[in-house]
C-alpha positions, 0 to 999 in steps of 0.5 A: 394437456399438450397446449397447457404445457406449451403455454406454461413453457411460453409463460416461463420463457417470457418471465425469464426474458423479463428477468434477464432484461431487469438484470441487464438494466441493473448491470448497466445502471451499476456500471454507469452510476456506481462504477461497478462493472463486469470485468473478468480480471483473471482473463484480462490480466492473463491477456495483458501478460501475454501481450507484454512478454517484452515487458516481462523480460525487461522486468526480469533483466531489471531494465524496465525501471532503472531505480527499482530492482528485484529483491527475493525477500522484499519484492523489490528495492532501490538500485543501490547507487542510482542518480537522476537530476532530482533523486540521488540514492547511495547504498539504497538510502536516499541521499547524496552521501553514504553513511557509516554503521557507527553513529557520529559523535554529537549527532542524534541519528534517526532511521526512517522507514516507509513507502513513497511518503517516507521516500518523498516521491515527486520532489528533489532530495533537497525537498524531502522532510528528512532533508529539512530535519537534517537542516534543523540542527544536529540531527541525521535522518537516513531515508530508507523509504521505498515507493510502493512498500507496505508497512510489512515490507518496510518492517522486513527491510528494517530487519534485513538491512538497517539494524546494523546502523547505530541509531537513537530513533527509528521513524516508522512511516505509515500512509493511511492507504497502506492498510490495503497493501498488507493483504496483497501479494501481487500489486495488479490484484489491488491496483491494475498497473503493469507491475510484475513484482510480487511481495511478501505479506504477513497473516495471522495464525492463532493471533500471531503474525506469520510471514508468507514469503515473496512468491518469486525467489529469483527474477527469472521466476517472473517468466513463469507468468508468461509460460502459464499465466492463469496457473501462476495468477491463481497461485499468487492469489491464494492469500491475496485479499483482492484476488479472493474478493474481486477476481473471477474468470469469464465463464461459458454462461457470461453472455447472460446478464444475470450471470454477469450481474451475479459475479459483479454483486458477489465481488462487491459483497465479499469486499464490503463484508470483509474489506478495510473500510466500514462506514468510511472508517477502518473496519477493525474486524477486517483481516487488513486492520488486525494484521496492520496492528500486529505489524506495528506491535512487532515493529515497535517491539523489535526497535525497542530491543535494540535500545532505539526509540520508535516513533510512528509517523502517520501520513494522511493522503488527499482524501483524508485531508478533504475529509478533515476539512469537511468535518468527517471522522478520520478513517484511521482513528481506531489505529491512533487509539491503538497507539495511545492504548499502547503508549506508542510515540506517534505523530499524526501529520494531519495535526501539523497541516491543521496547525500550520496551513489550515486554509491552504489550497490542497494543490500546494500541499499535495499532488499524489505526494506531498509538495516541498511545502507539505514536506516542510510542514511535516518537518516543522510539526515533527520538530515541534513534537519530538526534536527538542525532546530528542536533543535533551535526551541525547 
């Protein structure tokens, strides 16, 4: 009886070792060929923060990046008056001159909100699509774009700072990737970059938008990351989609391939089921998509209340341009359909690229952001679609 028990235990042990060996092989395969690696992000982030105490102090003092500073409501914003040889900010607007709240007579004024594709990163002030529009006639476009913003922050900036400017139109800039930012509260959770600002986000409650305010209320509060990183990380992640799906800690049994494989596959499964994309297009059932629709609805409604006309600009990124040229469906088609159903005025920049530069080498249109030529095409397409109409109405 004893021999049978020992033999059975040996068999179980061999089977278990074989199982762990299979898990080890599967883990190696996923890491090498699918870029699905075991990565205890919580521990890595905590270690990075503790190693970056000096950087955290520089973020608090505002010296880490002179053009960006802390904002309690928006997360961050531009330094009001900031200049480099190619970038000039005046009162938080990208321009070499300041603007009055009152609209000059005989001018069609437009306020532009959005992220770095609205701001026009990587080009000089003279090569933004807003500047090209300003040069096209009696049009005045004020560039309120801020790199790194989601549509949520752009909307909140409009509510906080811009409604005091008299305007005919409000341009709502949206880059296709922005959908990810709308369920994110701390940039590292979404994209592991050294960026220690938090941000506000909207969530849905009974079908209505609710605002989760920015976690850090003062720059000094950012130092809490150093004092107790894991606790603060967990608090930041309570309503962050990427933290809830991707992040896990290193555990006592993580030396076992089976445990590591389980954590990797669980994270992938959670993101696949609830994530922004399904079959490479927007997942309309995802929280990110539904929040994005509601932000657009609220943004458009609030602009209309002021008597101004909202126009949405949709900026495709490099992947979208490649998909278009390969004949694949647009990732954001569902959102365009929503705009059509609501009779929103919108401009899909992809149409301008298709019409004006269908065979251009993408390298001359976009690096990380649009090139001067790319921005010129944006302006040209916008003029063809809206400017004549705007001038007639004006």
